[in-house]
C-alpha positions as CSV (number, residue, x, y, z in Angstrom):
1,M,-0.6,1.2,-19.4
2,S,-4.0,2.9,-19.9
3,L,-6.4,3.4,-17.0
4,D,-8.8,0.9,-18.5
5,V,-6.2,-1.8,-18.4
6,C,-5.3,-1.0,-14.8
7,K,-9.0,-1.2,-14.0
8,R,-9.2,-4.7,-15.2
9,I,-6.0,-5.7,-13.5
10,W,-6.2,-4.1,-10.1
11,G,-9.8,-3.2,-9.7
12,V,-11.3,0.2,-10.1
13,R,-11.1,1.1,-6.3
14,V,-7.5,0.6,-5.8
15,I,-6.2,2.4,-8.9
16,R,-8.8,5.2,-8.4
17,T,-7.4,5.5,-4.8
18,I,-3.9,5.8,-5.9
19,I,-4.4,8.1,-8.8
20,V,-7.2,10.3,-7.6
21,K,-6.8,10.3,-3.9
22,P,-3.2,10.1,-3.0
23,K,-3.9,11.1,0.6
24,K,-6.1,8.0,1.0
25,A,-3.5,5.9,-0.6
26,F,-1.0,7.1,1.8
27,F,-3.1,6.4,4.8
28,A,-4.0,2.9,3.4
29,I,-0.2,2.2,3.3
30,L,0.1,3.7,6.7
31,G,-2.8,1.5,7.9
32,L,-1.1,-1.6,6.6
33,I,2.2,-0.7,8.3
34,Y,0.2,0.0,11.5
35,M,-1.6,-3.4,11.5
36,I,1.8,-5.2,11.0
37,F,3.1,-3.2,13.9
38,L,0.2,-4.1,16.1
39,A,0.6,-7.8,15.4
40,I,4.4,-7.7,16.1
41,S,4.1,-5.6,19.3
42,F,1.3,-7.9,20.8
43,F,2.6,-11.2,19.8
44,S,6.4,-11.4,19.6
45,E,7.9,-10.9,22.9
46,V,11.1,-12.9,23.6
47,G,10.2,-16.4,24.8
48,N,6.5,-16.2,24.1
49,F,6.6,-18.8,21.2
50,S,8.0,-21.4,23.6
51,R,5.0,-20.8,25.9
52,L,2.6,-21.3,22.9
53,R,3.7,-24.9,22.7
54,T,3.6,-25.4,26.6
55,P,1.2,-23.1,28.5
56,F,2.7,-21.7,31.6
57,F,-0.4,-21.9,33.6
58,L,-3.5,-24.1,34.0
59,G,-7.0,-22.6,34.4
60,D,-7.4,-18.9,34.5
61,G,-3.8,-17.9,35.4
62,P,-2.6,-15.5,38.0
63,N,-2.4,-12.3,35.9
64,N,-5.7,-12.2,34.1
65,N,-7.7,-9.2,35.0
66,Y,-11.5,-9.0,34.5
67,I,-12.1,-6.1,36.9
68,P,-12.3,-2.7,35.2
69,F,-9.7,0.0,36.4
70,S,-7.9,-2.6,38.7
71,T,-4.6,-2.6,37.0
72,I,-4.9,1.1,36.1
73,S,-5.4,2.0,39.7
74,T,-2.7,-0.3,40.8
75,Y,-0.2,1.5,38.5
76,I,-1.5,5.0,39.7
77,L,-1.6,4.3,43.3
78,N,1.7,2.4,43.5
79,F,3.7,4.1,40.8
80,N,6.7,4.4,43.1
81,H,6.9,0.5,43.1
82,Y,7.5,0.3,39.4
83,N,10.5,1.7,37.4
84,L,9.5,4.7,35.1
85,S,9.8,2.8,31.8
86,T,7.5,0.0,33.0
87,W,5.0,2.5,34.5
88,L,4.9,4.6,31.3
89,F,4.7,1.6,28.9
90,N,1.8,0.0,30.8
91,M,-0.1,3.3,31.4
92,F,0.4,5.0,28.0
93,G,1.5,2.3,25.7
94,N,-2.0,1.0,25.0
95,V,-3.2,4.5,24.6
96,L,-0.5,5.5,22.1
97,I,-0.5,2.3,20.2
98,F,-4.3,2.8,19.3
99,L,-4.1,6.5,18.7
100,P,-3.3,6.0,15.1
101,L,-6.4,3.9,14.6
102,G,-8.6,6.8,15.5
103,I,-6.8,8.9,12.7
104,I,-6.4,6.2,10.0
105,A,-9.8,4.5,10.1
106,P,-11.9,7.6,9.2
107,V,-9.6,8.5,6.4
108,L,-9.7,5.1,4.9
109,F,-13.4,4.3,5.4
110,N,-15.8,7.2,4.7
111,S,-18.5,5.5,6.7
112,M,-16.5,6.0,10.0
113,Y,-17.2,9.6,10.8
114,R,-18.7,9.2,14.3
115,Y,-17.2,8.4,17.7
116,K,-19.4,5.2,17.9
117,H,-17.7,3.8,14.8
118,I,-14.3,4.3,16.3
119,I,-15.4,2.8,19.6
120,Y,-16.8,-0.3,17.7
121,I,-13.6,-0.9,15.7
122,A,-11.2,-0.2,18.7
123,V,-13.1,-2.5,21.0
124,S,-13.4,-5.1,18.4
125,I,-9.7,-5.1,17.5
126,R,-8.7,-5.1,21.2
127,V,-11.1,-7.9,22.2
128,V,-9.7,-10.1,19.4
129,I,-6.1,-9.3,20.7
130,E,-6.9,-9.9,24.2
131,I,-8.6,-13.3,23.3
132,L,-5.7,-14.3,21.1
133,Q,-3.2,-13.4,23.9
134,Y,-5.3,-15.4,26.5
135,Q,-5.7,-18.5,24.1
136,T,-2.2,-18.6,23.0
137,S,-0.6,-17.9,26.3
138,L,1.4,-15.1,24.6
139,G,0.0,-12.6,27.1
140,V,-2.8,-12.3,29.7
141,F,-6.3,-11.0,29.3
142,D,-6.6,-7.5,31.0
143,I,-9.8,-5.5,30.7
144,D,-7.8,-2.4,31.5
145,D,-5.8,-2.8,28.3
146,L,-9.2,-2.6,26.4
147,I,-10.0,0.7,28.4
148,L,-6.7,2.2,27.5
149,S,-6.8,1.1,23.9
150,L,-10.3,2.6,23.5
151,T,-9.1,5.9,25.1
152,G,-6.3,5.9,22.5
153,G,-8.6,5.3,19.6
154,I,-10.9,8.1,20.8
155,M,-8.1,10.5,21.3
156,G,-6.9,9.8,17.7
157,F,-10.4,10.4,16.4
158,C,-10.4,13.7,18.3
159,L,-7.0,14.7,16.5
160,Y,-8.6,13.7,13.2
161,M,-11.7,15.8,13.8
162,K,-9.6,18.8,14.7
163,F,-6.9,18.8,12.3
164,L,-7.6,16.5,9.2
165,K,-11.3,16.8,8.6
């Protein structure tokens, strides 16, 4: 199949990315896998789908957090009240899960070459996740999750700037 036929079938950008820029194609596939992983990790806990049909609370709910650093400080000051896996997951899980975003986004999109771009995309994605969790009762809204996710995105971008650029 000639390149001209591929251009007409798949579009110039996709074929050019795969043929001319294999690194970008690799990160595009990695980005797709990452987005699927995000969706699964934030919206598929055991029992959550039954709560979607019958919300477990009315009104604001007991576990929503709108005060910055409230949950973070609770985990730091009372770490001995939590088992280690719960503490590590809640403190570092959001950081680690958004770390790849800071690496993948600038590789895929040439226009994302500054910290502010990563901040915008990390905050936007996390706000959508938090709103969906709140609206579907598949989780609770926690502003500290947004802060930790933003930290992870920025850390990933720092790694990108240091090693991949």
